[in-house]
ZADO-873119 format. One record per residue (C-alpha): residue number from 1; residue in three letters; x, y, z. Coordinates in Angstrom, 2 decimals, always signed. Example, Ala and Ser with C-alpha at 12.3 -4.5 7.8 and 13.67 -1.06 7.14 Angstrom:
residues 2
{num = 1&residuo = ALA&u = +12.30&v = -4.50&w = +7.80}
{num = 2&residuo = SER&u = +13.67&v = -1.06&w = +7.14}
END
This chain:
residues 229
{num = 1&residuo = UNK&u = +86.92&v = +104.91&w = +136.85}
{num = 2&residuo = UNK&u = +89.71&v = +105.68&w = +135.41}
{num = 3&residuo = UNK&u = +91.43&v = +107.11&w = +138.30}
{num = 4&residuo = UNK&u = +90.50&v = +104.19&w = +140.47}
{num = 5&residuo = UNK&u = +91.77&v = +101.49&w = +138.35}
{num = 6&residuo = UNK&u = +94.90&v = +103.63&w = +138.40}
{num = 7&residuo = UNK&u = +95.07&v = +103.49&w = +141.70}
{num = 8&residuo = UNK&u = +95.08&v = +99.37&w = +141.71}
{num = 9&residuo = UNK&u = +96.81&v = +98.92&w = +139.15}
{num = 10&residuo = UNK&u = +100.21&v = +100.96&w = +138.80}
{num = 11&residuo = UNK&u = +101.15&v = +100.24&w = +134.70}
{num = 12&residuo = UNK&u = +98.22&v = +101.43&w = +132.50}
{num = 13&residuo = UNK&u = +97.90&v = +103.44&w = +129.80}
{num = 14&residuo = UNK&u = +94.52&v = +105.61&w = +129.34}
{num = 15&residuo = UNK&u = +93.52&v = +107.08&w = +125.79}
{num = 16&residuo = UNK&u = +90.91&v = +108.20&w = +124.70}
{num = 17&residuo = UNK&u = +89.68&v = +109.38&w = +120.36}
{num = 18&residuo = UNK&u = +90.00&v = +113.53&w = +121.03}
{num = 19&residuo = UNK&u = +92.37&v = +115.57&w = +122.80}
{num = 20&residuo = UNK&u = +89.86&v = +116.74&w = +125.64}
{num = 21&residuo = UNK&u = +88.60&v = +113.28&w = +126.03}
{num = 22&residuo = UNK&u = +91.90&v = +112.31&w = +127.03}
{num = 23&residuo = UNK&u = +93.28&v = +115.10&w = +128.86}
{num = 24&residuo = UNK&u = +89.70&v = +114.77&w = +131.27}
{num = 25&residuo = UNK&u = +91.24&v = +111.49&w = +132.59}
{num = 26&residuo = UNK&u = +94.99&v = +112.34&w = +132.15}
{num = 27&residuo = UNK&u = +95.89&v = +109.79&w = +129.73}
{num = 28&residuo = UNK&u = +97.27&v = +110.44&w = +125.94}
{num = 29&residuo = UNK&u = +94.64&v = +110.33&w = +122.31}
{num = 30&residuo = UNK&u = +95.13&v = +107.02&w = +121.05}
{num = 31&residuo = UNK&u = +96.29&v = +107.95&w = +118.31}
{num = 32&residuo = UNK&u = +99.43&v = +109.82&w = +119.60}
{num = 33&residuo = UNK&u = +99.92&v = +106.83&w = +122.53}
{num = 34&residuo = UNK&u = +99.92&v = +104.24&w = +119.58}
{num = 35&residuo = UNK&u = +100.67&v = +106.27&w = +116.37}
{num = 36&residuo = UNK&u = +97.66&v = +105.22&w = +114.46}
{num = 37&residuo = UNK&u = +96.61&v = +106.87&w = +110.88}
{num = 38&residuo = UNK&u = +94.68&v = +109.84&w = +110.63}
{num = 39&residuo = UNK&u = +92.51&v = +111.69&w = +109.49}
{num = 40&residuo = UNK&u = +92.99&v = +114.32&w = +106.27}
{num = 41&residuo = UNK&u = +90.68&v = +116.72&w = +104.52}
{num = 42&residuo = UNK&u = +87.53&v = +113.83&w = +106.31}
{num = 43&residuo = UNK&u = +89.32&v = +110.59&w = +105.37}
{num = 44&residuo = UNK&u = +90.48&v = +108.64&w = +106.68}
{num = 45&residuo = UNK&u = +94.52&v = +106.68&w = +106.17}
{num = 46&residuo = UNK&u = +94.42&v = +103.60&w = +105.39}
{num = 47&residuo = UNK&u = +96.68&v = +101.20&w = +107.47}
{num = 48&residuo = UNK&u = +101.05&v = +101.29&w = +107.65}
{num = 49&residuo = UNK&u = +102.80&v = +99.50&w = +108.95}
{num = 50&residuo = UNK&u = +105.83&v = +101.76&w = +111.93}
{num = 51&residuo = UNK&u = +109.18&v = +101.37&w = +111.12}
{num = 52&residuo = UNK&u = +112.07&v = +98.63&w = +113.57}
{num = 53&residuo = UNK&u = +112.10&v = +101.86&w = +116.00}
{num = 54&residuo = UNK&u = +109.33&v = +103.25&w = +115.95}
{num = 55&residuo = UNK&u = +107.98&v = +100.01&w = +116.47}
{num = 56&residuo = UNK&u = +110.80&v = +99.65&w = +119.23}
{num = 57&residuo = UNK&u = +110.19&v = +102.54&w = +120.73}
{num = 58&residuo = UNK&u = +106.85&v = +102.30&w = +121.90}
{num = 59&residuo = UNK&u = +107.01&v = +98.58&w = +122.73}
{num = 60&residuo = UNK&u = +109.42&v = +99.63&w = +125.40}
{num = 61&residuo = UNK&u = +106.58&v = +102.31&w = +126.39}
{num = 62&residuo = UNK&u = +103.41&v = +99.52&w = +126.40}
{num = 63&residuo = UNK&u = +105.61&v = +95.86&w = +127.54}
{num = 64&residuo = UNK&u = +105.07&v = +96.08&w = +131.02}
{num = 65&residuo = UNK&u = +101.95&v = +97.04&w = +131.02}
{num = 66&residuo = UNK&u = +98.22&v = +95.67&w = +133.33}
{num = 67&residuo = UNK&u = +95.65&v = +97.23&w = +131.39}
{num = 68&residuo = UNK&u = +95.45&v = +99.64&w = +128.32}
{num = 69&residuo = UNK&u = +92.00&v = +101.46&w = +129.20}
{num = 70&residuo = UNK&u = +90.44&v = +103.26&w = +125.85}
{num = 71&residuo = UNK&u = +87.69&v = +105.90&w = +127.61}
{num = 72&residuo = UNK&u = +85.05&v = +107.04&w = +125.58}
{num = 73&residuo = UNK&u = +84.59&v = +104.45&w = +123.25}
{num = 74&residuo = UNK&u = +81.25&v = +105.52&w = +121.56}
{num = 75&residuo = UNK&u = +83.43&v = +107.60&w = +119.66}
{num = 76&residuo = UNK&u = +86.56&v = +105.79&w = +118.86}
{num = 77&residuo = UNK&u = +85.35&v = +104.10&w = +115.55}
{num = 78&residuo = UNK&u = +85.54&v = +100.19&w = +113.97}
{num = 79&residuo = UNK&u = +88.02&v = +101.29&w = +111.70}
{num = 80&residuo = UNK&u = +89.88&v = +102.64&w = +114.48}
{num = 81&residuo = UNK&u = +88.99&v = +99.80&w = +116.88}
{num = 82&residuo = UNK&u = +91.03&v = +97.47&w = +113.82}
{num = 83&residuo = UNK&u = +94.13&v = +99.89&w = +113.66}
{num = 84&residuo = UNK&u = +94.75&v = +99.75&w = +117.15}
{num = 85&residuo = UNK&u = +94.09&v = +96.31&w = +116.37}
{num = 86&residuo = UNK&u = +96.69&v = +95.72&w = +113.82}
{num = 87&residuo = UNK&u = +99.46&v = +98.06&w = +115.79}
{num = 88&residuo = UNK&u = +99.65&v = +95.77&w = +119.13}
{num = 89&residuo = UNK&u = +100.00&v = +92.57&w = +117.16}
{num = 90&residuo = UNK&u = +102.78&v = +94.15&w = +114.95}
{num = 91&residuo = UNK&u = +104.57&v = +95.79&w = +118.04}
{num = 92&residuo = UNK&u = +103.98&v = +92.29&w = +120.14}
{num = 93&residuo = UNK&u = +104.65&v = +90.41&w = +117.40}
{num = 94&residuo = UNK&u = +102.09&v = +87.87&w = +117.67}
{num = 95&residuo = UNK&u = +98.56&v = +86.63&w = +116.35}
{num = 96&residuo = UNK&u = +96.68&v = +87.36&w = +119.91}
{num = 97&residuo = UNK&u = +94.36&v = +90.09&w = +120.08}
{num = 98&residuo = UNK&u = +95.71&v = +93.17&w = +120.83}
{num = 99&residuo = UNK&u = +99.15&v = +91.94&w = +121.53}
{num = 100&residuo = UNK&u = +98.28&v = +89.89&w = +123.91}
{num = 101&residuo = UNK&u = +97.06&v = +92.84&w = +126.19}
{num = 102&residuo = UNK&u = +94.23&v = +93.33&w = +128.25}
{num = 103&residuo = UNK&u = +91.66&v = +96.26&w = +127.29}
{num = 104&residuo = UNK&u = +88.71&v = +98.33&w = +129.39}
{num = 105&residuo = UNK&u = +86.84&v = +99.98&w = +127.03}
{num = 106&residuo = UNK&u = +84.64&v = +102.72&w = +128.95}
{num = 107&residuo = UNK&u = +81.91&v = +104.39&w = +127.68}
{num = 108&residuo = UNK&u = +78.02&v = +104.39&w = +126.70}
{num = 109&residuo = UNK&u = +77.37&v = +103.63&w = +123.18}
{num = 110&residuo = UNK&u = +74.28&v = +105.33&w = +123.29}
{num = 111&residuo = UNK&u = +76.55&v = +108.87&w = +123.40}
{num = 112&residuo = UNK&u = +78.28&v = +110.63&w = +120.67}
{num = 113&residuo = UNK&u = +80.07&v = +108.58&w = +118.10}
{num = 114&residuo = UNK&u = +82.61&v = +108.24&w = +116.00}
{num = 115&residuo = UNK&u = +83.21&v = +111.14&w = +113.23}
{num = 116&residuo = UNK&u = +83.39&v = +110.17&w = +110.01}
{num = 117&residuo = UNK&u = +83.30&v = +106.72&w = +111.22}
{num = 118&residuo = UNK&u = +80.72&v = +103.72&w = +111.90}
{num = 119&residuo = UNK&u = +80.56&v = +102.97&w = +115.56}
{num = 120&residuo = UNK&u = +82.94&v = +100.48&w = +117.17}
{num = 121&residuo = UNK&u = +80.74&v = +97.23&w = +117.50}
{num = 122&residuo = UNK&u = +79.95&v = +97.16&w = +113.83}
{num = 123&residuo = UNK&u = +81.11&v = +94.87&w = +111.28}
{num = 124&residuo = UNK&u = +83.98&v = +96.83&w = +108.89}
{num = 125&residuo = UNK&u = +82.50&v = +96.61&w = +104.78}
{num = 126&residuo = UNK&u = +84.62&v = +95.08&w = +102.77}
{num = 127&residuo = UNK&u = +85.30&v = +97.75&w = +100.43}
{num = 128&residuo = UNK&u = +86.99&v = +99.40&w = +103.70}
{num = 129&residuo = UNK&u = +88.65&v = +96.30&w = +104.85}
{num = 130&residuo = UNK&u = +90.33&v = +96.27&w = +100.85}
{num = 131&residuo = UNK&u = +91.40&v = +100.15&w = +100.52}
{num = 132&residuo = UNK&u = +92.45&v = +100.89&w = +104.38}
{num = 133&residuo = UNK&u = +93.63&v = +97.96&w = +105.74}
{num = 134&residuo = UNK&u = +94.39&v = +95.55&w = +103.16}
{num = 135&residuo = UNK&u = +92.73&v = +92.54&w = +104.02}
{num = 136&residuo = UNK&u = +90.17&v = +90.53&w = +102.18}
{num = 137&residuo = UNK&u = +87.58&v = +89.63&w = +104.45}
{num = 138&residuo = UNK&u = +85.90&v = +91.43&w = +107.23}
{num = 139&residuo = UNK&u = +85.55&v = +90.54&w = +110.49}
{num = 140&residuo = UNK&u = +84.32&v = +92.26&w = +113.90}
{num = 141&residuo = UNK&u = +86.34&v = +92.67&w = +116.01}
{num = 142&residuo = UNK&u = +83.99&v = +93.75&w = +118.39}
{num = 143&residuo = UNK&u = +82.13&v = +90.93&w = +119.63}
{num = 144&residuo = UNK&u = +84.87&v = +88.61&w = +118.56}
{num = 145&residuo = UNK&u = +87.48&v = +90.37&w = +121.19}
{num = 146&residuo = UNK&u = +85.04&v = +92.78&w = +123.68}
{num = 147&residuo = UNK&u = +82.95&v = +90.69&w = +126.61}
{num = 148&residuo = UNK&u = +79.76&v = +93.54&w = +126.96}
{num = 149&residuo = UNK&u = +79.52&v = +94.29&w = +130.64}
{num = 150&residuo = UNK&u = +76.85&v = +97.21&w = +131.06}
{num = 151&residuo = UNK&u = +76.72&v = +99.95&w = +134.22}
{num = 152&residuo = UNK&u = +73.06&v = +100.18&w = +135.48}
{num = 153&residuo = UNK&u = +73.51&v = +101.69&w = +139.08}
{num = 154&residuo = UNK&u = +73.91&v = +105.95&w = +138.65}
{num = 155&residuo = UNK&u = +75.90&v = +106.95&w = +140.96}
{num = 156&residuo = UNK&u = +75.80&v = +110.62&w = +140.44}
{num = 157&residuo = UNK&u = +71.63&v = +110.89&w = +140.32}
{num = 158&residuo = UNK&u = +71.28&v = +108.24&w = +143.48}
{num = 159&residuo = UNK&u = +68.46&v = +109.33&w = +145.72}
{num = 160&residuo = UNK&u = +66.81&v = +110.08&w = +142.11}
{num = 161&residuo = UNK&u = +64.59&v = +108.17&w = +141.19}
{num = 162&residuo = UNK&u = +62.37&v = +110.64&w = +139.24}
{num = 163&residuo = UNK&u = +65.25&v = +112.25&w = +137.62}
{num = 164&residuo = UNK&u = +67.59&v = +108.62&w = +136.91}
{num = 165&residuo = UNK&u = +64.45&v = +107.42&w = +134.34}
{num = 166&residuo = UNK&u = +63.94&v = +110.41&w = +132.85}
{num = 167&residuo = UNK&u = +67.63&v = +110.76&w = +131.71}
{num = 168&residuo = UNK&u = +67.48&v = +107.50&w = +131.08}
{num = 169&residuo = UNK&u = +64.45&v = +107.57&w = +128.75}
{num = 170&residuo = UNK&u = +65.98&v = +110.73&w = +127.39}
{num = 171&residuo = UNK&u = +69.34&v = +108.37&w = +126.56}
{num = 172&residuo = UNK&u = +67.20&v = +105.55&w = +125.29}
{num = 173&residuo = UNK&u = +65.56&v = +108.35&w = +122.16}
{num = 174&residuo = UNK&u = +61.55&v = +106.99&w = +123.94}
{num = 175&residuo = UNK&u = +59.97&v = +109.89&w = +125.81}
{num = 176&residuo = UNK&u = +56.83&v = +109.66&w = +128.29}
{num = 177&residuo = UNK&u = +54.89&v = +112.62&w = +128.24}
{num = 178&residuo = UNK&u = +55.34&v = +112.86&w = +132.19}
{num = 179&residuo = UNK&u = +59.30&v = +113.33&w = +131.09}
{num = 180&residuo = UNK&u = +57.95&v = +115.91&w = +128.77}
{num = 181&residuo = UNK&u = +56.35&v = +117.76&w = +130.45}
{num = 182&residuo = UNK&u = +58.55&v = +117.67&w = +133.27}
{num = 183&residuo = UNK&u = +61.00&v = +118.92&w = +130.64}
{num = 184&residuo = UNK&u = +58.61&v = +122.21&w = +129.14}
{num = 185&residuo = UNK&u = +58.31&v = +122.73&w = +132.91}
{num = 186&residuo = UNK&u = +61.58&v = +123.78&w = +133.17}
{num = 187&residuo = UNK&u = +62.00&v = +125.94&w = +130.26}
{num = 188&residuo = UNK&u = +60.49&v = +129.52&w = +131.93}
{num = 189&residuo = UNK&u = +63.27&v = +129.03&w = +134.95}
{num = 190&residuo = UNK&u = +65.40&v = +128.69&w = +132.32}
{num = 191&residuo = UNK&u = +64.98&v = +131.18&w = +130.12}
{num = 192&residuo = UNK&u = +64.57&v = +134.14&w = +133.69}
{num = 193&residuo = UNK&u = +67.85&v = +132.90&w = +135.61}
{num = 194&residuo = UNK&u = +69.89&v = +132.90&w = +131.55}
{num = 195&residuo = UNK&u = +68.20&v = +136.51&w = +131.28}
{num = 196&residuo = UNK&u = +69.80&v = +137.75&w = +134.24}
{num = 197&residuo = UNK&u = +73.39&v = +136.26&w = +133.35}
{num = 198&residuo = UNK&u = +73.20&v = +138.30&w = +130.59}
{num = 199&residuo = UNK&u = +71.61&v = +141.77&w = +132.44}
{num = 200&residuo = UNK&u = +74.30&v = +141.45&w = +134.46}
{num = 201&residuo = UNK&u = +77.23&v = +142.12&w = +131.93}
{num = 202&residuo = UNK&u = +78.15&v = +145.38&w = +130.59}
{num = 203&residuo = UNK&u = +79.30&v = +144.12&w = +127.02}
{num = 204&residuo = UNK&u = +76.16&v = +144.98&w = +124.27}
{num = 205&residuo = UNK&u = +74.09&v = +142.27&w = +123.42}
{num = 206&residuo = UNK&u = +74.17&v = +140.51&w = +120.18}
{num = 207&residuo = UNK&u = +71.07&v = +137.75&w = +119.43}
{num = 208&residuo = UNK&u = +71.29&v = +135.73&w = +117.03}
{num = 209&residuo = UNK&u = +68.06&v = +133.56&w = +115.78}
{num = 210&residuo = UNK&u = +68.18&v = +129.44&w = +115.47}
{num = 211&residuo = UNK&u = +65.79&v = +126.64&w = +114.90}
{num = 212&residuo = UNK&u = +65.88&v = +123.76&w = +116.59}
{num = 213&residuo = UNK&u = +65.32&v = +120.49&w = +114.09}
{num = 214&residuo = UNK&u = +63.82&v = +117.37&w = +115.86}
{num = 215&residuo = UNK&u = +65.59&v = +114.72&w = +113.69}
{num = 216&residuo = UNK&u = +62.79&v = +111.80&w = +114.17}
{num = 217&residuo = UNK&u = +65.00&v = +109.04&w = +112.10}
{num = 218&residuo = UNK&u = +67.67&v = +107.74&w = +114.79}
{num = 219&residuo = UNK&u = +66.81&v = +105.00&w = +116.77}
{num = 220&residuo = UNK&u = +68.49&v = +102.87&w = +119.10}
{num = 221&residuo = UNK&u = +67.96&v = +99.60&w = +117.65}
{num = 222&residuo = UNK&u = +70.32&v = +99.14&w = +116.04}
{num = 223&residuo = UNK&u = +72.46&v = +99.31&w = +119.57}
{num = 224&residuo = UNK&u = +70.65&v = +96.94&w = +121.47}
{num = 225&residuo = UNK&u = +72.11&v = +93.94&w = +120.51}
{num = 226&residuo = UNK&u = +75.21&v = +94.30&w = +119.00}
{num = 227&residuo = UNK&u = +76.99&v = +95.73&w = +121.27}
{num = 228&residuo = UNK&u = +76.64&v = +92.19&w = +123.43}
{num = 229&residuo = UNK&u = +78.98&v = +90.26&w = +122.44}
END
């Protein structure tokens, strides 16, 4: 999708919350491009304004952009979203959301969550508002600014409706008996393939025992309504 947009909209910037995600889409990390505060010893620093020279440099980079694409949005925390909003507001000297720049958030909100943070669509708690943002009141930036749209056609599983429905049930954490039976039927075949590949190696085989634990405390209910404006 990002490459398609780049062909149509030449002046766009692509960022992602992690280095690998940014590399995969040919962009930069959101922290690198916008010089956002980063974690130190597991804690995110409070927001700090850039000096005039740094602001001028980033403004020159962004001023002609038609759109900013943020990929893998599920891994962007609500705090980093606030930092992005404040940074663009400072750089362009306007009270408009995100410095009046168009932003496209891309990703699956049911995938990986932020590291040591809350989902992008959650309202920031009052404590963090005061200690990290230096503000008095919290606002849910996601709900205030984002027009949510969900893509429901899977091009990757096109033509295999059964497999698509199975993946979708796993995605939502609502496994049916049929899905479980289908997945179980693949275990033996997978194990045989793994053993064949290991036997083809000339190095010594080392076995590491592990235990799988199912965390049943999770719920997708919080995603259902909070993602929509």
